C-alpha positions in Angstrom: -7.6 13.5 16.3 -3.3 12.7 14.8 -1.5 16.0 15.8 0.6 18.0 14.6 4.5 18.2 14.4 4.6 21.3 16.2 5.7 22.8 19.8 4.1 25.9 21.4 6.5 27.7 23.2 5.5 30.4 25.6 7.5 32.4 27.9 5.6 33.5 31.1 5.5 35.2 34.3 2.4 35.8 36.3 -0.3 34.9 34.2 -2.3 32.7 36.4 -5.4 35.4 34.9 -4.7 34.9 31.6 -2.7 32.0 30.3 -5.3 29.8 30.7 -6.8 31.1 27.6 -3.9 30.2 25.3 -3.2 27.2 26.2 -6.9 26.0 25.8 -6.7 27.2 22.7 -3.7 24.9 21.5 -4.5 21.7 23.6 -5.3 19.3 21.9 -4.2 19.3 18.6 -0.2 20.1 18.8 1.9 17.8 19.4 3.7 19.9 23.0 3.5 23.0 24.6 6.7 24.3 26.3 6.8 27.2 29.3 9.6 29.0 30.6 8.4 30.2 33.7 9.8 33.0 35.3 12.1 31.7 38.7 10.0 33.4 41.4 6.5 33.1 39.7 4.6 31.4 42.7 0.8 32.7 41.6 -0.9 30.0 39.9 0.6 29.7 36.4 2.4 26.6 36.4 -0.2 24.5 37.7 -2.4 26.1 34.6 0.4 25.1 32.4 0.6 21.3 34.1 -3.5 20.9 33.5 -3.4 21.2 30.3 0.2 18.6 29.4 2.3 21.6 29.3 6.6 21.0 30.3 8.0 23.6 32.5 10.7 24.8 32.7 12.1 27.7 35.5 14.4 30.2 34.5 15.8 33.8 35.6 14.7 36.4 33.3 16.9 37.2 30.5 15.3 39.7 27.9 12.5 39.2 25.8 14.3 38.0 23.0 16.7 35.2 24.5 13.6 34.1 26.7 12.4 33.4 23.4 15.1 31.4 21.9 15.7 29.2 25.1 12.1 27.9 25.0 12.7 27.4 21.2 15.9 25.6 22.6 14.2 22.9 24.8 11.4 22.0 21.8 11.9 18.7 20.7 9.5 18.7 17.2 10.2 20.5 13.6 7.9 23.2 14.2 7.7 26.4 16.2 4.4 28.1 17.5 5.4 30.7 19.5 2.7 32.7 21.9 2.8 35.5 24.2 0.6 34.3 27.2 -1.9 36.7 26.3 -2.9 35.5 23.0 -5.3 32.9 21.5 -5.2 31.0 18.1 -8.7 31.8 16.8 -10.4 29.0 15.8 -10.1 30.0 12.1 -6.2 30.3 12.5 -6.3 26.6 13.8 -8.2 25.6 10.8 -5.3 27.5 8.1 -2.5 26.1 10.0 -4.2 22.6 9.9 -4.4 23.7 6.2 -0.5 24.3 5.6 -0.1 21.2 7.0 -1.3 19.2 4.3 1.2 19.7 2.2 2.5 23.3 2.4 4.8 22.8 5.1 7.5 21.3 2.5 7.5 24.6 0.4 8.2 27.0 2.8 10.0 27.7 6.0 7.4 29.5 7.9 3.9 30.9 8.1 3.0 34.8 9.0 -0.6 36.0 10.3 -2.4 39.2 11.7 -2.7 39.6 15.3 -6.3 41.6 16.5 -6.4 43.4 19.5 -9.2 43.3 22.2 -9.0 46.9 23.8 -11.5 49.2 25.0 -14.4 46.7 24.7 -13.4 45.9 21.2 -11.9 44.2 18.9 -9.2 46.9 17.0 -9.4 46.8 13.1 -8.2 49.7 11.9 -4.7 51.9 12.6 -1.5 51.1 13.9 -2.0 48.3 15.3 -3.9 46.1 12.7 -2.8 43.8 10.8 -0.5 43.1 12.6 1.2 41.0 11.0 3.4 38.5 13.0 5.4 35.5 12.1 5.2 32.9 14.6 4.6 29.8 12.8 7.9 28.6 11.3 10.4 25.6 11.5 13.2 25.4 14.2 15.9 25.0 12.0 15.1 27.3 9.9 14.2 30.3 12.1 15.3 32.0 15.7 14.6 35.8 17.5 16.3 38.9 16.2 15.8 42.4 16.2 16.1 44.9 19.1 15.4 44.3 22.6 12.5 46.1 22.7 10.9 45.4 19.2 12.9 41.7 19.1 10.7 39.0 15.8 11.5 35.7 13.8 14.5 35.9 11.7 13.3 33.3 9.2 15.9 31.4 6.5 13.6 30.6 3.4 9.5 31.7 2.3 7.0 32.9 4.2 3.8 31.7 3.6 1.1 34.7 4.3 -2.4 32.9 6.4 -5.9 35.3 6.4 -6.6 34.8 9.5 -6.3 35.9 13.0 -3.9 35.9 15.7 -6.0 37.0 19.2 -4.5 39.3 21.4 -5.7 40.3 25.1 -2.5 42.3 26.0 -4.3 45.4 27.4 -7.3 44.7 30.0 -7.2 48.1 31.2 -5.8 51.8 30.1 -3.5 51.7 32.7 -1.8 48.0 32.3 -1.6 49.5 28.5 0.5 53.1 29.8 2.1 51.0 32.6 4.4 49.5 29.5 5.5 53.1 28.1 8.2 54.0 30.8 10.1 50.0 30.4 10.4 50.3 26.8 10.9 54.0 26.2 13.9 52.6 29.2 15.2 50.1 26.5 14.7 53.0 23.6 17.1 55.1 25.1 20.0 52.2 26.2 19.6 51.6 22.4 20.2 55.2 21.4 23.2 55.6 23.8 25.0 52.5 22.6 24.3 54.0 19.6 25.9 57.4 19.9 22.6 58.7 19.1 21.8 63.2 19.3 18.6 64.7 19.5 17.2 67.0 17.9 13.7 68.6 18.6 12.4 68.9 14.9 12.6 65.0 14.2 10.7 64.4 18.0 7.7 66.7 17.0 7.5 65.4 13.4 8.2 61.5 14.2 5.4 62.3 16.9 2.7 64.1 15.2 2.8 62.3 11.6 2.6 58.4 14.5 -1.2 60.3 15.3 -1.4 61.8 11.3 -0.7 57.9 9.8 -2.8 56.0 12.5 -6.2 58.1 12.3 -6.3 59.5 9.1 -4.3 57.3 6.3 -4.3 54.1 8.4 -8.3 54.6 9.3 -8.0 54.7 13.0 -11.5 56.9 13.1 -13.1 53.6 11.9 -12.5 52.1 15.6 -15.0 55.0 17.1 -13.6 56.7 20.5 -10.5 53.7 21.2 -9.1 54.6 17.1 -8.6 58.0 18.6 -7.4 57.3 21.4 -4.6 54.6 20.1 -4.3 57.1 17.8 -3.4 59.9 20.4 -1.7 58.1 22.8 0.4 56.1 20.3 1.5 60.0 19.0 2.1 60.9 22.8 4.2 57.5 23.5 6.7 58.4 20.5 7.4 61.7 21.8 8.0 60.3 25.3 10.1 57.4 23.8 12.4 60.4 22.1 12.2 62.7 24.9 14.2 60.2 27.7 16.9 60.9 25.2 16.5 64.9 25.8 16.4 64.0 29.4 19.4 62.0 30.1 21.3 65.5 28.4 20.2 67.5 31.7 21.6 67.7 34.0 20.1 66.0 36.9 19.7 69.2 39.2 20.6 72.9 39.4 23.7 73.5 41.2 23.5 75.0 44.6 23.3 79.0 45.6 26.1 80.0 48.0 25.5 80.1 51.2 24.9 83.7 53.4 28.1 83.9 55.1 27.1 86.7 56.8 
């Protein structure tokens, strides 16, 4: 089989339990797999990458955006396919990417595709989570990672092809894994608000949270995903409330003043 001129680029921490699925979905039909692994990882991730023919580079963690640009800089092929360790290229997407390289690669600088999440025992196909279109396939000389620290994305110079098949995403195997991300991303958002000099207001905070639920559950048909759809809409609203309330918390005194001591 002729391999496509693609470098699959992955940044990874301790992902021995999940990265095998991502590697298996691309091994054999791309020209190169490049993985930037956090320096301290010793859980077997490196061995799994090696078994799938991947090239490993150990680097200190710099943040998502910086790390993704770093792994791209280490690629040798003209096209980049950026994957996360908890993602999988579906059989349908693989076929569509192969078709893309029958001539469309000369017309476009990159290609995007929907990403479908597995959560609470089912594929989520409505609400805020689907279609979560991502641009991950692009020419290395036409794209790089930009955006904010908590919401980085590929900035493409040129035309984008919109593919239809799904990238599969296994991000949160449990509710605890999902909810554990809230403090991390809220901290990044708080730092960005402080840097921009943002001011907190109660009404916009409440309205944003309420709108996120209504948009996800009603307007984007989250109710069609059953109870998981309700949970996602409710937790997304809570996450919005939590994230914006961090600025309010930051504005409050850390502790009440100590009462004067009785001198008697």
